[in-house]
C-alpha positions as CSV (number, residue, x, y, z in Angstrom):
1,M,17.3,-6.1,-19.5
2,S,16.7,-8.8,-16.9
3,A,13.9,-10.9,-17.1
4,L,10.5,-10.4,-14.7
5,E,10.6,-12.2,-12.0
6,L,8.0,-12.3,-9.3
7,I,8.8,-13.9,-5.7
8,D,5.6,-14.5,-3.6
9,T,3.9,-16.9,-1.5
10,E,1.1,-19.1,-2.4
11,Y,-2.1,-17.4,-0.8
12,S,-0.7,-14.3,-0.8
13,G,-3.3,-11.4,-2.1
14,N,-0.9,-9.1,-2.5
15,A,1.0,-11.1,-5.0
16,W,-2.4,-12.2,-6.7
17,K,-2.6,-8.4,-7.3
18,V,0.8,-8.7,-9.2
19,R,0.1,-12.0,-11.2
20,L,-3.4,-10.9,-12.0
21,L,-2.1,-7.8,-13.6
22,A,0.3,-9.4,-15.5
23,G,-2.2,-11.8,-17.1
24,L,-4.8,-9.3,-17.9
25,V,-1.5,-7.1,-19.8
26,G,0.0,-9.8,-21.2
27,V,3.6,-9.8,-19.3
28,P,5.1,-13.1,-18.7
29,L,6.1,-13.5,-15.0
30,A,9.1,-16.0,-13.8
31,R,7.7,-16.9,-10.8
32,R,9.2,-17.9,-7.5
33,T,7.2,-19.1,-4.6
34,V,8.7,-18.9,-1.4
35,S,7.4,-20.2,2.4
36,I,6.7,-18.0,4.9
37,V,6.3,-21.2,7.3
38,D,9.7,-22.3,6.8
39,G,11.4,-18.8,7.3
40,D,12.4,-18.2,3.8
41,L,11.3,-14.5,4.1
42,E,14.1,-14.2,6.9
43,Q,17.0,-15.5,4.8
44,P,19.9,-13.1,4.0
45,W,19.4,-13.6,0.3
46,F,15.9,-12.2,0.9
47,R,17.0,-9.4,2.9
48,E,19.0,-8.0,0.0
49,V,16.3,-8.5,-2.0
50,N,13.8,-6.6,0.5
51,P,15.0,-5.4,3.0
52,F,11.4,-5.2,4.4
53,L,11.3,-8.7,4.9
54,Q,7.6,-9.1,2.4
55,V,6.3,-9.9,-0.6
56,P,5.8,-9.5,-3.3
57,V,9.2,-8.2,-4.7
58,L,9.7,-7.5,-8.6
59,R,12.9,-8.1,-10.8
60,T,12.1,-5.1,-13.0
61,R,13.3,-5.2,-17.3
62,E,16.0,-2.8,-15.6
63,G,17.3,-5.3,-13.1
64,T,16.5,-4.0,-9.6
65,W,14.3,-5.2,-7.2
66,L,11.1,-3.7,-6.8
67,A,8.9,-3.9,-3.4
68,E,4.8,-3.2,-2.7
69,S,2.2,-4.1,-4.7
70,M,1.3,-0.8,-5.7
71,A,4.2,0.5,-6.9
72,I,4.9,-3.0,-8.9
73,L,1.1,-2.7,-10.2
74,W,1.7,1.2,-11.1
75,Y,5.3,-0.1,-12.8
76,L,3.7,-3.2,-14.7
77,G,0.3,-1.2,-16.0
78,A,2.6,1.6,-17.3
79,G,1.7,1.9,-20.8
80,S,-1.2,-0.3,-21.2
81,A,-5.3,1.2,-20.1
82,Y,-5.2,0.2,-17.0
83,V,-2.6,3.2,-16.2
84,P,-4.6,6.1,-17.1
85,D,-2.9,8.8,-19.5
86,D,-5.2,12.0,-18.2
87,A,-4.6,13.7,-14.5
88,A,-7.6,13.2,-13.8
89,A,-8.1,9.7,-14.5
90,Q,-4.8,9.2,-12.9
91,A,-5.7,10.7,-9.7
92,R,-9.4,8.5,-9.8
93,T,-6.8,5.6,-10.3
94,L,-4.7,7.3,-7.2
95,Q,-7.7,7.5,-4.9
96,W,-9.1,4.1,-5.1
97,L,-5.3,2.9,-4.9
98,S,-5.2,4.9,-1.5
99,F,-8.7,3.6,-0.5
100,E,-7.5,0.1,-0.5
101,Q,-4.5,0.3,1.3
102,T,-6.2,2.5,4.3
103,L,-9.4,1.3,4.4
104,H,-10.2,-1.9,2.2
105,M,-6.8,-4.3,2.6
106,H,-6.3,-4.8,6.9
107,N,-9.7,-4.7,7.4
108,F,-10.1,-8.2,4.8
109,A,-6.7,-9.6,4.9
110,Q,-6.6,-9.9,9.0
111,P,-9.4,-11.8,9.4
112,R,-8.9,-14.4,6.5
113,L,-4.8,-14.5,8.1
114,W,-5.9,-15.0,11.5
115,V,-9.2,-16.8,11.2
116,H,-8.6,-19.0,7.7
117,L,-5.0,-19.5,7.3
118,R,-3.5,-19.3,10.6
119,K,-7.1,-20.6,12.7
120,T,-5.9,-18.9,15.9
121,M,-8.9,-16.9,15.7
122,S,-12.5,-17.1,15.5
123,L,-15.6,-15.1,14.1
124,D,-16.7,-14.6,17.6
125,D,-13.4,-12.8,18.3
126,P,-14.1,-8.8,19.2
127,K,-10.9,-8.1,16.9
128,V,-12.6,-9.9,13.9
129,G,-15.6,-8.3,14.7
130,E,-13.8,-4.5,14.8
131,W,-11.9,-5.6,11.2
132,Q,-15.8,-6.8,9.8
133,K,-17.3,-4.0,10.9
134,N,-14.7,-1.4,8.7
135,G,-14.8,-3.7,6.2
136,Y,-18.1,-3.2,5.9
137,V,-18.3,0.0,5.8
138,A,-15.8,0.2,2.5
139,L,-17.7,-2.1,1.5
140,G,-20.8,0.1,1.2
141,M,-18.6,2.6,-0.1
142,M,-17.9,0.1,-3.1
143,E,-21.2,-0.7,-3.9
144,A,-22.6,2.9,-4.1
145,W,-19.7,4.1,-6.3
146,L,-20.5,1.3,-8.3
147,A,-24.1,2.7,-8.9
148,A,-22.7,5.2,-11.6
149,Q,-19.8,3.0,-13.3
150,P,-18.7,-0.9,-13.7
151,Y,-15.2,-0.3,-12.6
152,F,-13.6,2.0,-10.3
153,G,-11.6,3.2,-13.0
154,G,-15.0,4.4,-14.4
155,E,-15.9,2.6,-17.9
156,H,-12.6,0.5,-18.0
157,P,-11.2,-1.5,-15.3
158,T,-7.2,0.2,-13.9
159,V,-5.1,-0.8,-11.7
160,A,-7.4,0.4,-9.2
161,D,-9.9,-2.4,-9.5
162,V,-6.5,-4.9,-9.9
163,A,-5.9,-4.1,-6.3
164,L,-9.4,-4.2,-5.2
165,Y,-10.3,-7.4,-6.6
166,P,-8.2,-10.4,-4.5
167,Y,-9.3,-9.5,-0.6
168,T,-13.1,-8.7,-1.7
169,A,-12.9,-12.0,-3.8
170,M,-11.4,-14.2,-0.5
171,A,-13.7,-11.8,1.6
172,G,-16.1,-15.2,2.5
173,E,-12.2,-16.8,4.1
174,G,-12.4,-14.2,6.5
175,G,-16.2,-14.3,7.2
176,Y,-17.9,-11.7,5.2
177,Q,-21.0,-12.2,3.3
178,L,-21.4,-10.0,0.2
179,T,-25.1,-11.0,-0.3
180,E,-26.1,-7.3,0.6
181,Y,-23.7,-5.8,-2.0
182,P,-24.8,-7.2,-5.4
183,R,-23.1,-4.0,-7.4
184,V,-19.6,-5.6,-5.7
185,Q,-20.7,-9.4,-6.9
186,A,-21.3,-7.9,-10.3
187,W,-18.2,-6.3,-10.6
188,L,-16.4,-9.3,-9.0
189,K,-17.6,-11.5,-12.4
190,R,-16.9,-8.5,-14.4
191,I,-13.2,-9.2,-12.8
192,E,-13.0,-12.9,-13.4
193,S,-14.3,-12.5,-17.5
194,L,-11.5,-10.3,-18.3
195,P,-9.0,-12.0,-21.2
196,G,-6.1,-13.0,-19.2
197,Y,-7.4,-13.4,-16.1
198,Q,-5.7,-15.4,-13.2
199,P,-7.0,-17.4,-10.2
200,L,-5.1,-17.5,-7.1
201,L,-3.9,-21.3,-7.3
202,Q,-3.2,-22.7,-10.8
203,K,-5.1,-25.8,-11.2
204,D,-2.3,-28.1,-11.5
205,T,-1.6,-26.7,-7.7
206,Q,-5.5,-26.9,-6.4
Protein backbone atom coordinates (compact mmCIF):
# COMPACT_ATOMS: atom_id res chain seq x y z
CA MET A 1 0.00 0.00 0.00
CA SER A 2 1.10 3.58 -0.66
CA ALA A 3 1.33 6.30 1.96
CA LEU A 4 -1.52 8.79 1.97
CA GLU A 5 -0.33 11.99 0.31
CA LEU A 6 -2.34 15.20 -0.01
CA ILE A 7 -1.60 17.80 -2.67
CA ASP A 8 -3.11 21.15 -1.71
CA THR A 9 -2.63 24.89 -1.65
CA GLU A 10 -2.05 26.86 1.51
CA TYR A 11 -5.37 28.71 1.75
CA SER A 12 -7.70 26.19 0.09
CA GLY A 13 -10.90 25.67 2.07
CA ASN A 14 -11.57 22.42 0.24
CA ALA A 15 -8.14 21.12 1.19
CA TRP A 16 -8.72 22.24 4.77
CA LYS A 17 -11.73 19.92 4.88
CA VAL A 18 -9.48 16.97 4.08
CA ARG A 19 -6.77 17.87 6.59
CA LEU A 20 -9.42 18.53 9.23
CA LEU A 21 -11.03 15.12 8.82
CA ALA A 22 -7.66 13.39 8.72
CA GLY A 23 -6.82 14.97 12.06
CA LEU A 24 -10.19 14.07 13.58
CA VAL A 25 -9.94 10.39 12.57
CA GLY A 26 -6.21 10.14 13.31
CA VAL A 27 -5.02 9.43 9.77
CA PRO A 28 -1.55 10.85 9.02
CA LEU A 29 -1.10 12.64 5.72
CA ALA A 30 2.05 13.55 3.84
CA ARG A 31 1.26 17.05 2.62
CA ARG A 32 2.61 18.62 -0.58
CA THR A 33 1.59 22.26 -0.84
CA VAL A 34 1.70 23.81 -4.32
CA SER A 35 1.14 27.32 -5.64
CA ILE A 36 -1.59 28.46 -8.00
CA VAL A 37 0.21 31.78 -8.48
CA ASP A 38 3.36 30.01 -9.64
CA GLY A 39 1.37 27.91 -12.09
CA ASP A 40 1.94 24.57 -10.36
CA LEU A 41 -1.53 23.32 -11.29
CA GLU A 42 -0.72 23.82 -14.97
CA GLN A 43 2.43 21.71 -14.86
CA PRO A 44 2.46 18.40 -16.80
CA TRP A 45 3.09 16.38 -13.65
CA PHE A 46 -0.05 17.78 -12.03
CA ARG A 47 -2.14 17.19 -15.15
CA GLU A 48 -1.24 13.54 -14.85
CA VAL A 49 -2.25 13.50 -11.20
CA ASN A 50 -5.56 15.32 -11.70
CA PRO A 51 -6.85 16.26 -15.17
CA PHE A 52 -9.43 18.49 -13.42
CA LEU A 53 -6.48 20.79 -12.48
CA GLN A 54 -7.86 21.38 -8.99
CA VAL A 55 -6.81 20.73 -5.42
CA PRO A 56 -7.14 18.83 -3.19
CA VAL A 57 -5.92 15.54 -4.58
CA LEU A 58 -5.23 12.50 -2.41
CA ARG A 59 -3.00 9.56 -3.19
CA THR A 60 -4.93 6.68 -1.65
CA ARG A 61 -3.66 3.63 0.18
CA GLU A 62 -4.16 1.72 -3.05
CA GLY A 63 -1.77 4.06 -4.84
CA THR A 64 -4.32 5.83 -7.06
CA TRP A 65 -5.08 9.55 -7.07
CA LEU A 66 -8.51 10.68 -5.86
CA ALA A 67 -9.89 14.16 -6.62
CA GLU A 68 -12.88 16.16 -5.35
CA SER A 69 -13.08 16.96 -1.65
CA MET A 70 -16.42 15.19 -1.09
CA ALA A 71 -15.06 11.93 -2.49
CA ILE A 72 -11.89 12.28 -0.43
CA LEU A 73 -13.86 12.92 2.77
CA TRP A 74 -15.96 9.81 2.19
CA TYR A 75 -12.82 7.76 1.51
CA LEU A 76 -11.00 8.97 4.64
CA GLY A 77 -14.10 8.70 6.83
CA ALA A 78 -15.01 5.15 5.81
CA GLY A 79 -14.91 2.85 8.80
CA SER A 80 -15.00 5.73 11.29
CA ALA A 81 -17.85 7.39 13.19
CA TYR A 82 -17.74 10.22 10.65
CA VAL A 83 -19.44 8.02 8.03
CA PRO A 84 -22.54 6.43 9.60
CA ASP A 85 -23.28 2.73 9.16
CA ASP A 86 -27.05 2.74 8.58
CA ALA A 87 -28.62 3.79 5.31
CA ALA A 88 -30.86 6.53 6.72
CA ALA A 89 -27.99 8.27 8.53
CA GLN A 90 -25.80 7.96 5.45
CA ALA A 91 -28.54 9.54 3.35
CA ARG A 92 -28.84 12.48 5.77
CA THR A 93 -25.09 12.92 5.63
CA LEU A 94 -25.17 12.94 1.83
CA GLN A 95 -28.05 15.43 1.97
CA TRP A 96 -25.86 17.95 3.78
CA LEU A 97 -22.85 17.17 1.61
CA SER A 98 -25.00 18.03 -1.40
CA PHE A 99 -26.24 21.20 0.33
CA GLU A 100 -22.65 22.26 0.93
CA GLN A 101 -21.78 21.86 -2.72
CA THR A 102 -24.93 23.37 -4.26
CA LEU A 103 -26.17 26.06 -1.85
CA HIS A 104 -23.31 26.80 0.52
CA MET A 105 -19.72 26.62 -0.69
CA HIS A 106 -19.87 28.77 -3.84
CA ASN A 107 -21.59 31.63 -2.03
CA PHE A 108 -18.99 31.67 0.73
CA ALA A 109 -15.87 30.78 -1.21
CA GLN A 110 -16.28 33.35 -4.00
CA PRO A 111 -16.45 36.52 -1.84
CA ARG A 112 -13.49 35.27 0.17
CA LEU A 113 -11.51 34.59 -3.00
CA TRP A 114 -12.15 37.86 -4.82
CA VAL A 115 -12.39 40.27 -1.87
CA HIS A 116 -9.99 38.84 0.71
CA LEU A 117 -7.43 36.77 -1.20
CA ARG A 118 -7.15 38.30 -4.68
CA LYS A 119 -8.44 41.73 -3.64
CA THR A 120 -9.91 42.44 -7.08
CA MET A 121 -13.48 43.03 -5.88
CA SER A 122 -14.97 45.08 -3.05
CA LEU A 123 -17.77 44.24 -0.66
CA ASP A 124 -20.08 46.71 -2.41
CA ASP A 125 -19.75 44.91 -5.74
CA PRO A 126 -23.22 43.72 -6.87
CA LYS A 127 -21.88 40.24 -7.55
CA VAL A 128 -20.59 39.99 -3.99
CA GLY A 129 -24.00 41.14 -2.77
CA GLU A 130 -25.68 38.37 -4.75
CA TRP A 131 -23.35 35.73 -3.32
CA GLN A 132 -23.98 37.03 0.20
CA LYS A 133 -27.74 37.10 -0.32
CA ASN A 134 -27.70 33.43 -1.23
CA GLY A 135 -25.17 32.66 1.50
CA TYR A 136 -27.39 34.15 4.18
CA VAL A 137 -30.23 31.94 2.98
CA ALA A 138 -27.95 28.96 3.50
CA LEU A 139 -26.98 30.22 6.95
CA GLY A 140 -30.66 30.50 7.85
CA MET A 141 -31.21 26.88 6.88
CA MET A 142 -28.21 25.81 8.94
CA GLU A 143 -29.38 27.82 11.94
CA ALA A 144 -32.82 26.21 11.78
CA TRP A 145 -31.42 22.68 11.54
CA LEU A 146 -29.10 23.20 14.52
CA ALA A 147 -32.08 24.10 16.71
CA ALA A 148 -32.88 20.38 17.02
CA GLN A 149 -29.43 18.75 17.15
CA PRO A 150 -25.85 19.83 17.83
CA TYR A 151 -24.39 18.64 14.53
CA PHE A 152 -25.56 18.25 10.96
CA GLY A 153 -25.04 14.54 11.41
CA GLY A 154 -27.31 14.53 14.47
CA GLU A 155 -25.91 13.92 17.94
CA HIS A 156 -22.42 13.29 16.57
CA PRO A 157 -20.36 15.01 13.87
CA THR A 158 -20.03 13.43 10.44
CA VAL A 159 -18.20 14.24 7.24
CA ALA A 160 -21.08 16.64 6.52
CA ASP A 161 -20.03 18.78 9.48
CA VAL A 162 -16.42 18.65 8.31
CA ALA A 163 -17.45 19.74 4.82
CA LEU A 164 -19.54 22.66 6.05
CA TYR A 165 -17.07 23.91 8.63
CA PRO A 166 -14.17 25.60 6.72
CA TYR A 167 -16.02 28.08 4.53
CA THR A 168 -18.46 28.87 7.35
CA ALA A 169 -15.55 29.49 9.71
CA MET A 170 -13.95 31.81 7.14
CA ALA A 171 -17.20 33.60 6.27
CA GLY A 172 -15.97 36.87 7.75
CA GLU A 173 -13.26 37.04 5.10
CA GLY A 174 -16.04 37.36 2.55
CA GLY A 175 -17.84 40.08 4.50
CA TYR A 176 -20.39 37.87 6.26
CA GLN A 177 -21.62 38.64 9.76
CA LEU A 178 -22.61 35.65 11.91
CA THR A 179 -23.98 37.58 14.88
CA GLU A 180 -27.57 36.66 14.02
CA TYR A 181 -26.72 32.96 13.82
CA PRO A 182 -25.84 31.94 17.40
CA ARG A 183 -26.43 28.23 16.81
CA VAL A 184 -24.05 28.27 13.85
CA GLN A 185 -21.46 30.06 15.98
CA ALA A 186 -21.88 27.49 18.77
CA TRP A 187 -21.54 24.66 16.23
CA LEU A 188 -18.27 26.17 14.94
CA LYS A 189 -16.91 26.16 18.49
CA ARG A 190 -17.97 22.53 18.96
CA ILE A 191 -16.04 21.53 15.85
CA GLU A 192 -13.00 23.47 17.04
CA SER A 193 -13.07 21.65 20.38
CA LEU A 194 -13.03 18.16 18.84
CA PRO A 195 -9.88 16.10 19.49
CA GLY A 196 -7.62 16.22 16.46
CA TYR A 197 -8.93 19.55 15.16
CA GLN A 198 -6.65 21.10 12.54
CA PRO A 199 -6.46 24.88 11.86
CA LEU A 200 -6.18 26.28 8.35
CA LEU A 201 -2.58 27.33 8.97
CA GLN A 202 -0.21 25.50 11.26
CA LYS A 203 1.33 27.68 13.95
CA ASP A 204 4.77 27.57 12.37
CA THR A 205 3.41 28.99 9.09
CA GLN A 206 1.50 31.92 10.54
